[in-house]
N, CA, C and O atoms as a GROMACS GRO file, in nm:
protein
  624
    1MET      N    1   0.081  -0.119   0.000
    1MET     CA    2   0.000   0.000   0.000
    1MET      C    3   0.086   0.126   0.000
    1MET      O    4   0.074   0.208   0.091
    2PRO      N    5   0.170   0.143  -0.100
    2PRO     CA    6   0.253   0.263  -0.104
    2PRO      C    7   0.173   0.392  -0.118
    2PRO      O    8   0.217   0.497  -0.072
    3PHE      N    9   0.056   0.384  -0.182
    3PHE     CA   10  -0.025   0.504  -0.196
    3PHE      C   11  -0.066   0.560  -0.060
    3PHE      O   12  -0.062   0.681  -0.039
    4LEU      N   13  -0.106   0.472   0.031
    4LEU     CA   14  -0.148   0.518   0.163
    4LEU      C   15  -0.033   0.578   0.241
    4LEU      O   16  -0.053   0.672   0.319
    5ASP      N   17   0.089   0.527   0.222
    5ASP     CA   18   0.205   0.582   0.291
    5ASP      C   19   0.230   0.727   0.249
    5ASP      O   20   0.264   0.811   0.332
    6VAL      N   21   0.213   0.754   0.122
    6VAL     CA   22   0.238   0.888   0.070
    6VAL      C   23   0.122   0.982   0.102
    6VAL      O   24   0.143   1.103   0.115
    7ALA      N   25   0.003   0.931   0.114
    7ALA     CA   26  -0.117   1.014   0.128
    7ALA      C   27  -0.147   1.058   0.271
    7ALA      O   28  -0.237   1.139   0.290
    8VAL      N   29  -0.075   1.009   0.370
    8VAL     CA   30  -0.110   1.042   0.509
    8VAL      C   31  -0.087   1.190   0.539
    8VAL      O   32  -0.174   1.254   0.599
    9LEU      N   33   0.026   1.245   0.501
    9LEU     CA   34   0.054   1.385   0.533
    9LEU      C   35  -0.043   1.481   0.464
    9LEU      O   36  -0.093   1.572   0.530
   10PRO      N   37  -0.073   1.465   0.334
   10PRO     CA   38  -0.175   1.553   0.275
   10PRO      C   39  -0.313   1.538   0.341
   10PRO      O   40  -0.387   1.635   0.353
   11LEU      N   41  -0.346   1.416   0.383
   11LEU     CA   42  -0.474   1.397   0.452
   11LEU      C   43  -0.475   1.469   0.586
   11LEU      O   44  -0.579   1.522   0.627
   12ARG      N   45  -0.362   1.473   0.654
   12ARG     CA   46  -0.354   1.549   0.780
   12ARG      C   47  -0.378   1.698   0.753
   12ARG      O   48  -0.444   1.766   0.831
   13GLY      N   49  -0.323   1.747   0.642
   13GLY     CA   50  -0.347   1.887   0.607
   13GLY      C   51  -0.495   1.913   0.579
   13GLY      O   52  -0.549   2.014   0.623
   14VAL      N   53  -0.558   1.823   0.507
   14VAL     CA   54  -0.702   1.836   0.479
   14VAL      C   55  -0.780   1.834   0.610
   14VAL      O   56  -0.870   1.915   0.630
   15GLN      N   57  -0.744   1.742   0.698
   15GLN     CA   58  -0.815   1.732   0.826
   15GLN      C   59  -0.802   1.861   0.906
   15GLN      O   60  -0.900   1.910   0.962
   16ALA      N   61  -0.683   1.917   0.912
   16ALA     CA   62  -0.661   2.037   0.992
   16ALA      C   63  -0.726   2.160   0.929
   16ALA      O   64  -0.796   2.235   0.997
   17ILE      N   65  -0.704   2.182   0.801
   17ILE     CA   66  -0.757   2.302   0.735
   17ILE      C   67  -0.909   2.299   0.730
   17ILE      O   68  -0.975   2.399   0.759
   18PHE      N   69  -0.965   2.185   0.692
   18PHE     CA   70  -1.110   2.177   0.683
   18PHE      C   71  -1.176   2.187   0.820
   18PHE      O   72  -1.286   2.239   0.831
   19SER      N   73  -1.110   2.137   0.925
   19SER     CA   74  -1.170   2.151   1.058
   19SER      C   75  -1.169   2.296   1.104
   19SER      O   76  -1.259   2.339   1.176
   20ILE      N   77  -1.068   2.372   1.064
   20ILE     CA   78  -1.068   2.516   1.095
   20ILE      C   79  -1.179   2.587   1.019
   20ILE      O   80  -1.244   2.677   1.072
   21ILE      N   81  -1.203   2.546   0.893
   21ILE     CA   82  -1.313   2.603   0.816
   21ILE      C   83  -1.446   2.571   0.881
   21ILE      O   84  -1.532   2.659   0.895
   22VAL      N   85  -1.465   2.446   0.922
   22VAL     CA   86  -1.591   2.406   0.988
   22VAL      C   87  -1.605   2.478   1.122
   22VAL      O   88  -1.716   2.513   1.161
   23LEU      N   89  -1.495   2.501   1.191
   23LEU     CA   90  -1.500   2.576   1.316
   23LEU      C   91  -1.557   2.716   1.292
   23LEU      O   92  -1.645   2.761   1.366
   24GLY      N   93  -1.510   2.783   1.190
   24GLY     CA   94  -1.561   2.915   1.158
   24GLY      C   95  -1.707   2.914   1.114
   24GLY      O   96  -1.785   2.999   1.155
   25LEU      N   97  -1.743   2.817   1.031
   25LEU     CA   98  -1.881   2.808   0.983
   25LEU      C   99  -1.978   2.779   1.097
   25LEU      O  100  -2.084   2.841   1.106
   26THR      N  101  -1.943   2.685   1.183
   26THR     CA  102  -2.033   2.652   1.294
   26THR      C  103  -2.040   2.765   1.396
   26THR      O  104  -2.146   2.789   1.455
   27ALA      N  105  -1.930   2.834   1.419
   27ALA     CA  106  -1.934   2.949   1.510
   27ALA      C  107  -2.026   3.057   1.454
   27ALA      O  108  -2.100   3.121   1.530
   28TYR      N  109  -2.023   3.076   1.324
   28TYR     CA  110  -2.112   3.174   1.260
   28TYR      C  111  -2.258   3.132   1.276
   28TYR      O  112  -2.343   3.214   1.309
   29ILE      N  113  -2.286   3.004   1.252
   29ILE     CA  114  -2.425   2.954   1.264
   29ILE      C  115  -2.473   2.968   1.408
   29ILE      O  116  -2.587   3.008   1.432
   30ILE      N  117  -2.388   2.936   1.503
   30ILE     CA  118  -2.426   2.950   1.644
   30ILE      C  119  -2.453   3.096   1.677
   30ILE      O  120  -2.548   3.126   1.751
   31ASP      N  121  -2.373   3.187   1.624
   31ASP     CA  122  -2.395   3.329   1.648
   31ASP      C  123  -2.528   3.375   1.591
   31ASP      O  124  -2.604   3.447   1.657
   32VAL      N  125  -2.558   3.333   1.468
   32VAL     CA  126  -2.684   3.374   1.404
   32VAL      C  127  -2.804   3.315   1.477
   32VAL      O  128  -2.900   3.386   1.504
   33THR      N  129  -2.798   3.186   1.509
   33THR     CA  130  -2.914   3.124   1.572
   33THR      C  131  -2.935   3.173   1.715
   33THR      O  132  -3.050   3.185   1.760
   34SER      N  133  -2.829   3.201   1.787
   34SER     CA  134  -2.847   3.250   1.923
   34SER      C  135  -2.898   3.394   1.923
   34SER      O  136  -2.957   3.438   2.021
   35THR      N  137  -2.876   3.467   1.814
   35THR     CA  138  -2.930   3.602   1.803
   35THR      C  139  -3.082   3.598   1.784
   35THR      O  140  -3.154   3.680   1.841
   36TYR      N  141  -3.130   3.502   1.705
   36TYR     CA  142  -3.273   3.495   1.676
   36TYR      C  143  -3.352   3.411   1.775
   36TYR      O  144  -3.467   3.443   1.805
   37TRP      N  145  -3.292   3.303   1.828
   37TRP     CA  146  -3.367   3.212   1.914
   37TRP      C  147  -3.311   3.203   2.056
   37TRP      O  148  -3.367   3.129   2.137
   38TRP      N  149  -3.208   3.272   2.088
   38TRP     CA  150  -3.146   3.274   2.220
   38TRP      C  151  -3.079   3.143   2.257
   38TRP      O  152  -3.037   3.125   2.371
   39HIS      N  153  -3.069   3.051   2.163
   39HIS     CA  154  -2.996   2.926   2.186
   39HIS      C  155  -2.954   2.871   2.050
   39HIS      O  156  -3.003   2.914   1.946
   40SER      N  157  -2.864   2.777   2.054
   40SER     CA  158  -2.822   2.712   1.930
   40SER      C  159  -2.861   2.564   1.937
   40SER      O  160  -2.893   2.513   2.044
   41TRP      N  161  -2.858   2.497   1.824
   41TRP     CA  162  -2.894   2.356   1.820
   41TRP      C  163  -2.777   2.271   1.869
   41TRP      O  164  -2.661   2.304   1.844
   42SER      N  165  -2.809   2.164   1.937
   42SER     CA  166  -2.705   2.080   1.995
   42SER      C  167  -2.621   2.011   1.887
   42SER      O  168  -2.503   1.985   1.910
   43SER      N  169  -2.678   1.981   1.772
   43SER     CA  170  -2.600   1.917   1.667
   43SER      C  171  -2.495   2.013   1.610
   43SER      O  172  -2.385   1.971   1.575
   44ILE      N  173  -2.528   2.141   1.600
   44ILE     CA  174  -2.430   2.241   1.556
   44ILE      C  175  -2.322   2.257   1.664
   44ILE      O  176  -2.204   2.269   1.632
   45ASP      N  177  -2.364   2.258   1.790
   45ASP     CA  178  -2.267   2.266   1.899
   45ASP      C  179  -2.171   2.146   1.896
   45ASP      O  180  -2.052   2.161   1.920
   46PHE      N  181  -2.225   2.028   1.866
   46PHE     CA  182  -2.141   1.908   1.859
   46PHE      C  183  -2.042   1.919   1.743
   46PHE      O  184  -1.927   1.876   1.756
   47MET      N  185  -2.085   1.974   1.631
   47MET     CA  186  -1.993   1.991   1.518
   47MET      C  187  -1.882   2.090   1.553
   47MET      O  188  -1.768   2.074   1.510
   48LEU      N  189  -1.914   2.192   1.631
   48LEU     CA  190  -1.811   2.285   1.680
   48LEU      C  191  -1.712   2.211   1.768
   48LEU      O  192  -1.591   2.232   1.757
   49PHE      N  193  -1.762   2.125   1.857
   49PHE     CA  194  -1.675   2.043   1.940
   49PHE      C  195  -1.586   1.954   1.854
   49PHE      O  196  -1.466   1.942   1.880
   50CYS      N  197  -1.643   1.893   1.750
   50CYS     CA  198  -1.564   1.807   1.660
   50CYS      C  199  -1.448   1.883   1.598
   50CYS      O  200  -1.339   1.829   1.583
   51SER      N  201  -1.472   2.008   1.562
   51SER     CA  202  -1.366   2.089   1.502
   51SER      C  203  -1.252   2.113   1.601
   51SER      O  204  -1.135   2.097   1.566
   52VAL      N  205  -1.286   2.150   1.722
   52VAL     CA  206  -1.183   2.174   1.824
   52VAL      C  207  -1.110   2.043   1.857
   52VAL      O  208  -0.988   2.041   1.868
   53TRP      N  209  -1.185   1.935   1.872
   53TRP     CA  210  -1.126   1.804   1.899
   53TRP      C  211  -1.029   1.766   1.788
   53TRP      O  212  -0.920   1.716   1.816
   54THR      N  213  -1.067   1.790   1.664
   54THR     CA  214  -0.984   1.751   1.551
   54THR      C  215  -0.854   1.830   1.548
   54THR      O  216  -0.749   1.773   1.516
   55ILE      N  217  -0.859   1.956   1.579
   55ILE     CA  218  -0.735   2.036   1.584
   55ILE      C  219  -0.639   1.977   1.686
   55ILE      O  220  -0.520   1.964   1.660
   56LEU      N  221  -0.691   1.940   1.803
   56LEU     CA  222  -0.607   1.878   1.906
   56LEU      C  223  -0.560   1.739   1.864
   56LEU      O  224  -0.445   1.702   1.887
   57ALA      N  225  -0.650   1.662   1.802
   57ALA     CA  226  -0.615   1.526   1.760
   57ALA      C  227  -0.509   1.528   1.650
   57ALA      O  228  -0.414   1.449   1.654
   58VAL      N  229  -0.523   1.616   1.553
   58VAL     CA  230  -0.424   1.623   1.445
   58VAL      C  231  -0.290   1.669   1.500
   58VAL      O  232  -0.185   1.622   1.456
   59ALA      N  233  -0.291   1.760   1.595
   59ALA     CA  234  -0.165   1.801   1.658
   59ALA      C  235  -0.098   1.681   1.725
   59ALA      O  236   0.023   1.663   1.713
   60TYR      N  237  -0.176   1.599   1.795
   60TYR     CA  238  -0.120   1.479   1.856
   60TYR      C  239  -0.071   1.381   1.750
   60TYR      O  240   0.040   1.328   1.761
   61LEU      N  241  -0.152   1.357   1.648
   61LEU     CA  242  -0.118   1.258   1.546
   61LEU      C  243   0.003   1.298   1.463
   61LEU      O  244   0.074   1.211   1.411
   62VAL      N  245   0.028   1.426   1.450
   62VAL     CA  246   0.145   1.473   1.374
   62VAL      C  247   0.269   1.481   1.463
   62VAL      O  248   0.378   1.440   1.422
   63LEU      N  249   0.253   1.533   1.584
   63LEU     CA  250   0.369   1.559   1.669
   63LEU      C  251   0.415   1.437   1.750
   63LEU      O  252   0.535   1.419   1.769
   64ALA      N  253   0.324   1.355   1.796
   64ALA     CA  254   0.363   1.244   1.883
   64ALA      C  255   0.460   1.146   1.818
   64ALA      O  256   0.560   1.112   1.880
   65PRO      N  257   0.435   1.098   1.696
   65PRO     CA  258   0.529   1.001   1.640
   65PRO      C  259   0.670   1.055   1.617
   65PRO      O  260   0.767   0.981   1.630
   66SER      N  261   0.681   1.183   1.582
   66SER     CA  262   0.814   1.236   1.551
   66SER      C  263   0.882   1.301   1.671
   66SER      O  264   1.004   1.289   1.686
   67ARG      N  265   0.808   1.368   1.756
   67ARG     CA  266   0.867   1.442   1.868
   67ARG      C  267   0.858   1.370   2.002
   67ARG      O  268   0.948   1.382   2.086
   68PHE      N  269   0.751   1.295   2.022
   68PHE     CA  270   0.728   1.226   2.149
   68PHE      C  271   0.696   1.079   2.123
   68PHE      O  272   0.581   1.038   2.140
   69PRO      N  273   0.795   0.999   2.083
   69PRO     CA  274   0.767   0.859   2.046
   69PRO      C  275   0.707   0.776   2.159
   69PRO      O  276   0.635   0.679   2.133
   70ALA      N  277   0.735   0.811   2.282
   70ALA     CA  278   0.677   0.734   2.394
   70ALA      C  279   0.525   0.752   2.400
   70ALA      O  280   0.454   0.664   2.448
   71ALA      N  281   0.475   0.864   2.352
   71ALA     CA  282   0.332   0.891   2.353
   71ALA      C  283   0.262   0.841   2.228
   71ALA      O  284   0.140   0.854   2.216
   72ALA      N  285   0.338   0.785   2.134
   72ALA     CA  286   0.282   0.743   2.005
   72ALA      C  287   0.260   0.593   2.000
   72ALA      O  288   0.305   0.527   1.907
   73HIS      N  289   0.192   0.540   2.098
   73HIS     CA  290   0.161   0.397   2.099
   73HIS      C  291   0.064   0.368   1.985
   73HIS      O  292  -0.025   0.448   1.957
   74LYS      N  293   0.083   0.255   1.919
   74LYS     CA  294   0.001   0.226   1.801
   74LYS      C  295  -0.148   0.216   1.834
   74LYS      O  296  -0.231   0.253   1.751
   75PHE      N  297  -0.182   0.166   1.952
   75PHE     CA  298  -0.323   0.158   1.989
   75PHE      C  299  -0.381   0.296   2.022
   75PHE      O  300  -0.498   0.322   1.997
   76ALA      N  301  -0.299   0.384   2.079
   76ALA     CA  302  -0.344   0.521   2.107
   76ALA      C  303  -0.370   0.595   1.978
   76ALA      O  304  -0.471   0.666   1.965
   77ILE      N  305  -0.281   0.580   1.881
   77ILE     CA  306  -0.300   0.646   1.753
   77ILE      C  307  -0.425   0.592   1.684
   77ILE      O  308  -0.506   0.670   1.633
   78PHE      N  309  -0.442   0.461   1.684
   78PHE     CA  310  -0.561   0.404   1.623
   78PHE      C  311  -0.687   0.449   1.697
   78PHE      O  312  -0.788   0.477   1.633
   79GLY      N  313  -0.681   0.456   1.829
   79GLY     CA  314  -0.796   0.501   1.907
   79GLY      C  315  -0.836   0.644   1.876
   79GLY      O  316  -0.954   0.673   1.859
   80VAL      N  317  -0.738   0.733   1.870
   80VAL     CA  318  -0.766   0.873   1.838
   80VAL      C  319  -0.825   0.884   1.697
   80VAL      O  320  -0.921   0.957   1.674
   81GLU      N  321  -0.767   0.810   1.603
   81GLU     CA  322  -0.818   0.810   1.465
   81GLU      C  323  -0.963   0.763   1.461
   81GLU      O  324  -1.049   0.827   1.400
   82ALA      N  325  -0.990   0.650   1.525
   82ALA     CA  326  -1.124   0.590   1.520
   82ALA      C  327  -1.228   0.677   1.590
   82ALA      O  328  -1.338   0.696   1.539
   83ILE      N  329  -1.194   0.730   1.706
   83ILE     CA  330  -1.288   0.815   1.780
   83ILE      C  331  -1.319   0.941   1.700
   83ILE      O  332  -1.435   0.983   1.694
   84THR      N  333  -1.218   1.001   1.641
   84THR     CA  334  -1.240   1.122   1.562
   84THR      C  335  -1.324   1.091   1.439
   84THR      O  336  -1.410   1.171   1.402
   85MET      N  337  -1.301   0.978   1.377
   85MET     CA  338  -1.382   0.937   1.262
   85MET      C  339  -1.529   0.922   1.303
   85MET      O  340  -1.618   0.967   1.231
   86ILE      N  341  -1.553   0.859   1.417
   86ILE     CA  342  -1.691   0.840   1.465
   86ILE      C  343  -1.755   0.974   1.499
   86ILE      O  344  -1.871   0.997   1.467
   87PHE      N  345  -1.679   1.064   1.563
   87PHE     CA  346  -1.731   1.197   1.595
   87PHE      C  347  -1.777   1.269   1.469
   87PHE      O  348  -1.887   1.324   1.465
   88TRP      N  349  -1.693   1.269   1.365
   88TRP     CA  350  -1.728   1.341   1.243
   88TRP      C  351  -1.847   1.277   1.173
   88TRP      O  352  -1.932   1.348   1.118
   89PHE      N  353  -1.854   1.146   1.174
   89PHE     CA  354  -1.970   1.080   1.112
   89PHE      C  355  -2.098   1.122   1.183
   89PHE      O  356  -2.196   1.160   1.119
   90ALA      N  357  -2.096   1.115   1.316
   90ALA     CA  358  -2.215   1.153   1.393
   90ALA      C  359  -2.248   1.301   1.373
   90ALA      O  360  -2.365   1.337   1.363
   91GLY      N  361  -2.146   1.385   1.368
   91GLY     CA  362  -2.168   1.528   1.354
   91GLY      C  363  -2.230   1.567   1.221
   91GLY      O  364  -2.329   1.640   1.217
   92TRP      N  365  -2.172   1.519   1.111
   92TRP     CA  366  -2.227   1.565   0.983
   92TRP      C  367  -2.362   1.502   0.954
   92TRP      O  368  -2.445   1.564   0.887
   93ILE      N  369  -2.387   1.379   1.002
   93ILE     CA  370  -2.518   1.319   0.983
   93ILE      C  371  -2.623   1.396   1.064
   93ILE      O  372  -2.733   1.420   1.015
   94ALA      N  373  -2.591   1.432   1.187
   94ALA     CA  374  -2.687   1.505   1.271
   94ALA      C  375  -2.720   1.642   1.213
   94ALA      O  376  -2.836   1.683   1.212
   95VAL      N  377  -2.618   1.713   1.166
   95VAL     CA  378  -2.643   1.845   1.110
   95VAL      C  379  -2.717   1.834   0.976
   95VAL      O  380  -2.803   1.916   0.946
   96ALA      N  381  -2.683   1.733   0.896
   96ALA     CA  382  -2.755   1.714   0.769
   96ALA      C  383  -2.902   1.682   0.795
   96ALA      O  384  -2.990   1.729   0.722
   97SER      N  385  -2.929   1.604   0.897
   97SER     CA  386  -3.067   1.574   0.933
   97SER      C  387  -3.140   1.700   0.978
   97SER      O  388  -3.254   1.724   0.939
   98LEU      N  389  -3.074   1.780   1.060
   98LEU     CA  390  -3.132   1.906   1.106
   98LEU      C  391  -3.157   1.999   0.989
   98LEU      O  392  -3.263   2.061   0.979
   99TRP      N  393  -3.060   2.009   0.901
   99TRP     CA  394  -3.070   2.102   0.788
   99TRP      C  395  -3.180   2.059   0.692
   99TRP      O  396  -3.242   2.143   0.627
  100GLY      N  397  -3.204   1.929   0.682
  100GLY     CA  398  -3.313   1.881   0.597
  100GLY      C  399  -3.450   1.917   0.652
  100GLY      O  400  -3.545   1.934   0.576
  101ASP      N  401  -3.460   1.930   0.784
  101ASP     CA  402  -3.588   1.964   0.848
  101ASP      C  403  -3.615   2.114   0.852
  101ASP      O  404  -3.730   2.155   0.866
  102LEU      N  405  -3.511   2.195   0.839
  102LEU     CA  406  -3.527   2.340   0.850
  102LEU      C  407  -3.564   2.401   0.716
  102LEU      O  408  -3.534   2.346   0.610
  103ARG      N  409  -3.627   2.515   0.722
  103ARG     CA  410  -3.651   2.595   0.603
  103ARG      C  411  -3.543   2.703   0.600
  103ARG      O  412  -3.524   2.774   0.700
  104CYS      N  413  -3.475   2.717   0.490
  104CYS     CA  414  -3.366   2.814   0.485
  104CYS      C  415  -3.413   2.957   0.504
  104CYS      O  416  -3.334   3.042   0.543
  105GLY      N  417  -3.539   2.986   0.477
  105GLY     CA  418  -3.590   3.120   0.499
  105GLY      C  419  -3.595   3.157   0.646
  105GLY      O  420  -3.592   3.275   0.680
  106SER      N  421  -3.601   3.057   0.733
  106SER     CA  422  -3.606   3.085   0.877
  106SER      C  423  -3.468   3.109   0.936
  106SER      O  424  -3.455   3.143   1.054
  107LEU      N  425  -3.364   3.091   0.856
  107LEU     CA  426  -3.227   3.112   0.902
  107LEU      C  427  -3.159   3.217   0.815
  107LEU      O  428  -3.083   3.182   0.726
  108PRO      N  429  -3.185   3.343   0.838
  108PRO     CA  430  -3.128   3.446   0.751
  108PRO      C  431  -2.976   3.443   0.754
  108PRO      O  432  -2.915   3.461   0.860
  109GLY      N  433  -2.916   3.423   0.639
  109GLY     CA  434  -2.771   3.430   0.627
  109GLY      C  435  -2.694   3.304   0.661
  109GLY      O  436  -2.575   3.298   0.630
  110SER      N  437  -2.754   3.206   0.721
  110SER     CA  438  -2.676   3.091   0.763
  110SER      C  439  -2.709   2.962   0.688
  110SER      O  440  -2.652   2.858   0.718
  111CYS      N  441  -2.798   2.968   0.592
  111CYS     CA  442  -2.835   2.846   0.518
  111CYS      C  443  -2.715   2.792   0.440
  111CYS      O  444  -2.688   2.673   0.444
  112GLY      N  445  -2.646   2.878   0.369
  112GLY     CA  446  -2.528   2.836   0.293
  112GLY      C  447  -2.414   2.792   0.383
  112GLY      O  448  -2.340   2.699   0.350
  113ALA      N  449  -2.400   2.858   0.496
  113ALA     CA  450  -2.294   2.820   0.590
  113ALA      C  451  -2.317   2.680   0.646
  113ALA      O  452  -2.222   2.604   0.663
  114GLY      N  453  -2.442   2.646   0.673
  114GLY     CA  454  -2.473   2.513   0.723
  114GLY      C  455  -2.449   2.406   0.618
  114GLY      O  456  -2.396   2.299   0.648
  115THR      N  457  -2.487   2.435   0.495
  115THR     CA  458  -2.464   2.340   0.387
  115THR      C  459  -2.314   2.319   0.365
  115THR      O  460  -2.269   2.206   0.347
  116ALA      N  461  -2.238   2.427   0.367
  116ALA     CA  462  -2.093   2.416   0.351
  116ALA      C  463  -2.031   2.338   0.466
  116ALA      O  464  -1.940   2.258   0.445
  117ALA      N  465  -2.078   2.361   0.588
  117ALA     CA  466  -2.025   2.287   0.703
  117ALA      C  467  -2.052   2.138   0.690
  117ALA      O  468  -1.968   2.056   0.727
  118ILE      N  469  -2.168   2.103   0.637
  118ILE     CA  470  -2.201   1.961   0.617
  118ILE      C  471  -2.106   1.899   0.516
  118ILE      O  472  -2.055   1.789   0.538
  119VAL      N  473  -2.082   1.967   0.405
  119VAL     CA  474  -1.996   1.913   0.300
  119VAL      C  475  -1.852   1.900   0.349
  119VAL      O  476  -1.789   1.796   0.328
  120PHE      N  477  -1.799   2.004   0.412
  120PHE     CA  478  -1.663   1.997   0.465
  120PHE      C  479  -1.650   1.888   0.571
  120PHE      O  480  -1.548   1.819   0.577
  121SER      N  481  -1.752   1.872   0.654
  121SER     CA  482  -1.749   1.768   0.758
  121SER      C  483  -1.748   1.628   0.698
  121SER      O  484  -1.680   1.539   0.749
  122ALA      N  485  -1.823   1.609   0.590
  122ALA     CA  486  -1.823   1.478   0.525
  122ALA      C  487  -1.685   1.448   0.465
  122ALA      O  488  -1.641   1.333   0.468
  123VAL      N  489  -1.618   1.548   0.411
  123VAL     CA  490  -1.484   1.528   0.356
  123VAL      C  491  -1.385   1.496   0.469
  123VAL      O  492  -1.298   1.410   0.453
  124ILE      N  493  -1.398   1.565   0.581
  124ILE     CA  494  -1.311   1.536   0.697
  124ILE      C  495  -1.334   1.392   0.743
  124ILE      O  496  -1.239   1.320   0.773
  125TRP      N  497  -1.460   1.351   0.748
  125TRP     CA  498  -1.490   1.214   0.788
  125TRP      C  499  -1.424   1.114   0.693
  125TRP      O  500  -1.366   1.016   0.738
  126LEU      N  501  -1.432   1.138   0.563
  126LEU     CA  502  -1.368   1.049   0.467
  126LEU      C  503  -1.216   1.046   0.485
  126LEU      O  504  -1.153   0.941   0.472
  127ALA      N  505  -1.157   1.161   0.516
  127ALA     CA  506  -1.012   1.165   0.541
  127ALA      C  507  -0.977   1.082   0.665
  127ALA      O  508  -0.876   1.012   0.666
  128PHE      N  509  -1.060   1.088   0.767
  128PHE     CA  510  -1.034   1.008   0.886
  128PHE      C  511  -1.063   0.860   0.863
  128PHE      O  512  -1.002   0.775   0.929
  129VAL      N  513  -1.153   0.827   0.773
  129VAL     CA  514  -1.174   0.686   0.737
  129VAL      C  515  -1.044   0.632   0.678
  129VAL      O  516  -1.000   0.523   0.713
  130ALA      N  517  -0.983   0.709   0.587
  130ALA     CA  518  -0.860   0.665   0.522
  130ALA      C  519  -0.745   0.651   0.622
  130ALA      O  520  -0.676   0.549   0.621
  131THR      N  521  -0.724   0.750   0.707
  131THR     CA  522  -0.613   0.742   0.801
  131THR      C  523  -0.640   0.638   0.911
  131THR      O  524  -0.545   0.579   0.964
  132SER      N  525  -0.766   0.616   0.946
  132SER     CA  526  -0.797   0.508   1.041
  132SER      C  527  -0.766   0.372   0.982
  132SER      O  528  -0.720   0.282   1.052
  133LEU      N  529  -0.791   0.358   0.852
  133LEU     CA  530  -0.755   0.232   0.786
  133LEU      C  531  -0.605   0.209   0.789
  133LEU      O  532  -0.560   0.096   0.812
  134VAL      N  533  -0.527   0.314   0.765
  134VAL     CA  534  -0.381   0.302   0.770
  134VAL      C  535  -0.337   0.261   0.909
  134VAL      O  536  -0.255   0.170   0.924
  135ALA      N  537  -0.390   0.327   1.011
  135ALA     CA  538  -0.352   0.293   1.149
  135ALA      C  539  -0.401   0.153   1.186
  135ALA      O  540  -0.330   0.078   1.254
  136GLY      N  541  -0.520   0.116   1.143
  136GLY     CA  542  -0.572  -0.017   1.172
  136GLY      C  543  -0.492  -0.127   1.104
  136GLY      O  544  -0.469  -0.232   1.163
  137LEU      N  545  -0.449  -0.103   0.982
  137LEU     CA  546  -0.365  -0.201   0.912
  137LEU      C  547  -0.230  -0.215   0.980
  137LEU      O  548  -0.174  -0.324   0.986
  138HIS      N  549  -0.177  -0.104   1.032
  138HIS     CA  550  -0.051  -0.112   1.105
  138HIS      C  551  -0.067  -0.195   1.232
  138HIS      O  552   0.020  -0.276   1.264
  139VAL      N  553  -0.176  -0.176   1.304
  139VAL     CA  554  -0.201  -0.253   1.425
  139VAL      C  555  -0.213  -0.401   1.391
  139VAL      O  556  -0.159  -0.487   1.461
  140ARG      N  557  -0.285  -0.431   1.283
  140ARG     CA  558  -0.305  -0.570   1.245
  140ARG      C  559  -0.178  -0.637   1.195
  140ARG      O  560  -0.155  -0.754   1.222
  141ASN      N  561  -0.094  -0.563   1.122
  141ASN     CA  562   0.022  -0.623   1.057
  141ASN      C  563   0.149  -0.624   1.142
  141ASN      O  564   0.252  -0.675   1.097
  142THR      N  565   0.144  -0.570   1.262
  142THR     CA  566   0.262  -0.572   1.347
  142THR      C  567   0.238  -0.667   1.464
  142THR      O  568   0.125  -0.699   1.499
  143SER      N  569   0.348  -0.709   1.523
  143SER     CA  570   0.334  -0.800   1.637
  143SER      C  571   0.280  -0.726   1.759
  143SER      O  572   0.280  -0.602   1.762
  144SER      N  573   0.236  -0.799   1.855
  144SER     CA  574   0.179  -0.737   1.974
  144SER      C  575   0.285  -0.666   2.057
  144SER      O  576   0.252  -0.582   2.141
  145ARG      N  577   0.411  -0.699   2.037
  145ARG     CA  578   0.519  -0.634   2.114
  145ARG      C  579   0.566  -0.505   2.049
  145ARG      O  580   0.628  -0.421   2.115
  146ASN      N  581   0.538  -0.488   1.922
  146ASN     CA  582   0.576  -0.366   1.852
  146ASN      C  583   0.468  -0.262   1.877
  146ASN      O  584   0.357  -0.272   1.826
  147THR      N  585   0.502  -0.161   1.956
  147THR     CA  586   0.404  -0.058   1.991
  147THR      C  587   0.432   0.075   1.924
  147THR      O  588   0.370   0.176   1.959
  148SER      N  589   0.524   0.078   1.827
  148SER     CA  590   0.558   0.205   1.764
  148SER      C  591   0.449   0.250   1.669
  148SER      O  592   0.362   0.173   1.630
  149ALA      N  593   0.456   0.377   1.633
  149ALA     CA  594   0.363   0.433   1.537
  149ALA      C  595   0.390   0.378   1.399
  149ALA      O  596   0.499   0.328   1.374
  150PRO      N  597   0.292   0.386   1.309
  150PRO     CA  598   0.317   0.339   1.174
  150PRO      C  599   0.434   0.415   1.112
  150PRO      O  600   0.451   0.534   1.139
  151PRO      N  601   0.516   0.348   1.029
  151PRO     CA  602   0.634   0.413   0.974
  151PRO      C  603   0.600   0.538   0.894
  151PRO      O  604   0.675   0.636   0.900
  152GLN      N  605   0.491   0.539   0.820
  152GLN     CA  606   0.457   0.656   0.741
  152GLN      C  607   0.413   0.772   0.826
  152GLN      O  608   0.405   0.885   0.777
  153MET      N  609   0.383   0.750   0.954
  153MET     CA  610   0.343   0.857   1.043
  153MET      C  611   0.458   0.904   1.132
  153MET      O  612   0.444   1.004   1.202
  154GLN      N  613   0.572   0.834   1.129
  154GLN     CA  614   0.682   0.871   1.217
  154GLN      C  615   0.761   0.990   1.165
  154GLN      O  616   0.813   1.068   1.245
  155GLY      N  617   0.772   1.005   1.037
  155GLY     CA  618   0.851   1.115   0.983
  155GLY      C  619   0.774   1.243   0.961
  155GLY      O  620   0.828   1.338   0.905
  156VAL      N  621   0.650   1.247   1.005
  156VAL     CA  622   0.567   1.364   0.982
  156VAL      C  623   0.613   1.477   1.068
  156VAL      O  624   0.556   1.586   1.064
   0.00000   0.00000   0.00000
């Protein structure tokens, strides 16, 4: 799987940049909805959490294997990858379901932002599916005594 070895670093960039974009979009939606209804929807709040979580997770996934090898246990890396993948799946599905039930006329200015957040979140989820597969294959293909990070993630 040489393609996956080369694709991990660009996928990390996609994960980080798109999560910052979703952070801005969801913060805008929360601002607009709290102005009109005095509260925001919990699914939008969860997507905001996913963005912040992803920034922290990508920082760990990039820095731990190269700078802090003791913290880059293969099961920890796989766990962070899998949990983040599940978070994004739940987040974009919940917001897409909410957005399907809403009328865009009732959300002045935020209809496009919500649609964009859904699309970016789905792409982030796909990126985490790919990197989770790489981490999962590393866990499966190494012995139980080898606890190092995958080789393609060590030089990041």
